[in-house]
N, C-alpha and C positions, 0 to 999 in steps of 0.2 A: 096725545093718548090720555085717557082718563086715569085717576088715581087707582081705581079698581083694577084697570088693565096692567097698571105699572106693578101692583102688588101680587096678582094671581100667580105669577111663576115662583114666587117665594112661598106661597103658602105651605106647600108640602114640606118643605124643610123647616119652617116654623112648627108645624105639627110634630115632626121628629123631635126637635128641641124641647117642645112642651111635654111630650111623652117621656123622653129621657129625664127631664128635670122632675117629673111627678112620679115616674114608675108606673104609668097608667095611660093607656090609649084613651080612654073615657075622660079622665081628668086633665090630662093634658090638651085634648080637643076642646073642652070646656074653656080653658085659659084662651085658646086661639079665638073661639067664638066671641068670648068677651072682649078680646082685642079688636075683633072686627066691628062689634056693636059699638064700642068706643069711638072708633074712626068714623062710622057712618053718622053717628050722633053729633060729632064734633069735627067735621074734616077740616075746618081752618085751623085746629090745633095740632094737625098732623105735621110733624117735622119736615119742613119744605128745603131746609138748607142742607140736607145730607142725601146720600144715595136712598132710594125707596126702601131698599132691604133694611138699610140701617134704622130708617125710620119705623118701619114696621116692628122689628126687634125692639126698638127702644119703646113703643107703644106697649108691646107685650110684657117688657120689664117693669113698666109703670103699673100695670094691671097686677102683675106678680107681687109687687111690693105694696099694693094699696090696701088699706084696711078695708075699703068697701068691698072686697072680694074674700073676706075672711070665711064667708059661707062655703066656698069652694073647698077650703082645707077642711072644714068641719066634715063635708061630704066624703073626703078621703078618709078621715079618721073614722066616720061612722060605718063605710064599707069594709074597713079592714079588719080582720081578724085581730083578736087580742094579742095574740103572739107577735103577729106581723108588725103591729102598731108598736109594741114594746120595743121591738128590735130597732124599727126604724127611728123612733124616738131617740133610742139610746145612741145610735149612730150619728143622728142629727145633732145631738148635744155634744158630741166630740169633733165635729168638723161644722165651720160656718157655712151658712147657705152661699155666700158670697164666692167662697173658694169653690164650690161645686158649680156655680153658673160660669165662673171664669174658665174652668176646665172644659165645659161643654161648649162654650162659644167659641173657644179657640181650637181644641182638639177635634170636635165633632162638626161645628158648624163653619170652622175655617175663617173666623175673623181675626184680623191682626190684633196684637196687644193694644193699639191705639184705639181701634174701633170698640174692642171689648171693654176698654177703660171708659169709653163714651157710654156704652150700653149699660154699665153697672155703676157709673158715677164714681170711678176711682181714677187716680192719675195712672196714665199708661205704664210708668215703671213699676207700678205695684202689681201688674197682671202676672208676671212671671213668677212672683212669690206667691201668690194666691193659687196658681196652677200647681206649682210644686208642693204646695201645702195640701191641696186636695187629693193628688195623687199619692202622697206618702200616707196620709191618713186612711184614704179607702184601701189602699194595698195593704196596709198594716191590719185592717179589720177582717177583710174577706179572703177565704181559701175555698176553692172548690175543685172538683173533678170535672173535667171538660170533655164533651164529645164533639168532634169536629166532622162536619158533613161538607166535603168539598172534593170536586172530582178533578180539579187542576192541580198537580204534584207540586209545583213551585209555590202556589198560593197556600196550598195545605201546610207546607214545610214552614213558610212564614208565619202563618197563624200560629202553628204549634210552637214555634220559638217564642213568639210573643207571649202565649199562654204561659209556657214554662218560666220565662223571665219575670212574669208576675208572681211566680210562686205557686201556680196551680199544677195540678196533675192532668194528663191527657189519658182519657180511657180508651180512645181509638179514633181512627180516622177513616170514615166511610165515604164511598164514591157513588152509591146508589141508595135509593130509597130502602130496599129489602135489607141490604147490609146495615145501614143505620139503625134501622129497627132491630135487628139482630144484635148489634153491639150495645144498644141502649138495654135491651132485655138481659144481656149477659152482664154487663156492668153498669149499674145505674149512675148515670152522671148528675152532677149539680148544676150543670149548665150546658146548654147545646149552642153551638155556632154553626148555622146552616146556609150553604149557597142555595140559591133558588133552583137553578137548572143544573141537573147532574148527568153523569156520564151516560147512562143507558136511556136518556130523554125523560126519565122520572123527575118528580118534583121534590125539592127540598121542603116545600110547604106540606106537601103529603106526607112526607117522612115524619115531620115534625106532628102532624095531626095524629098520625099513628102512636107516635111515642107519648103524646099528651093524653091519649084515650087510656093509657095504661097508668101514668103517674104524672103530677104536677112537676115542671122544672122551668125555669127561666130559659128564654131563647132570644138569640140575636140573629137577625137574617141578615145575609149579605148579598147584595144585587147591584148590576150596573144601572137598573131602571127604578130607582126609588119612588119617582111620582106615581108608579102604578100601585104602589102599597102604601102610599100617604094621601089618600082622598079624603078621609074622614067619614066616608059614606058606608062602611061596613067594618065588621070586626077585622082589625089590621095589626100588625105587629107594633109592640111597644118600643122595641129596640131595633134599629136598622142601620146598617153600614153601607155606604156607597162604594162600588168599585170604579175605579182603582182607589185603594184606601191607603191612608198614612197609618204607620204603626201606632201613632198617637191616637189616632181615632178608634182603632180596636181596643187599646188600652182604656180609654175613656168609657167605652160601650160596655165593656166587661165589667168595669169597676161599678157602673151605674146600675147594670142588670143584678149584680150580686148584692148592691148596697140595700135593694129592695126585697131581696128575696128572704122569706122567713125560714128557709131551710139551711141558710148559709150560717156557719159557725164561725165567730170571730176567732182570729188566730191566737194562740197563747202567748 
């Protein structure tokens, strides 16, 4: 099997990581493209002594940390409104990027502490501390009112518990597209958590589109088929949770979505 064939199944999830790390589909996908270009340009340098997925993320991390790709960060800054940039910079100043990477790699991408240590070049014993540091700092900084769009009662209750445990308020739980839009208009949320397939065969994606046509709000989609929304070929979600999910995954996604949201007000 060629290297390309080995890496192909992992690309959607690398896009998920890149988008969550940058807070943008466009900029996250640029880092993924840069990673693939680096592998194509120097295939002999690709790590062959580890699992292909580990090697892929390791290459991505090298690109992320490389001064040769500072122009990608400059594009992020250039595209961001002044207020959003100021808030993001203030939060980044209070939390080390390595902590944030450790959180996403473990909670969202499912890497072990040992693998995460390999990816970010720290001792595996330090990873748990970095994750705790990131969660504590982000949870302290961000508070929001959250709309949940989910038609499975048990899953909705679980998500609501996680949201409240993080210190956020829940504006409502919708099970259909029309109900979601009505709840959003009645009590404007600061974050939306949306399942893809809803009770009446309506779409959470359509519900979100309706809401976004009225006002801007960060969105996290929840789906059992993430590959369908992580192709990199069209406008796609920045934040995506895979079903079945771990509580830590939801916490990490919420924290990251709010981290980059200019409307989020740091807690007093």
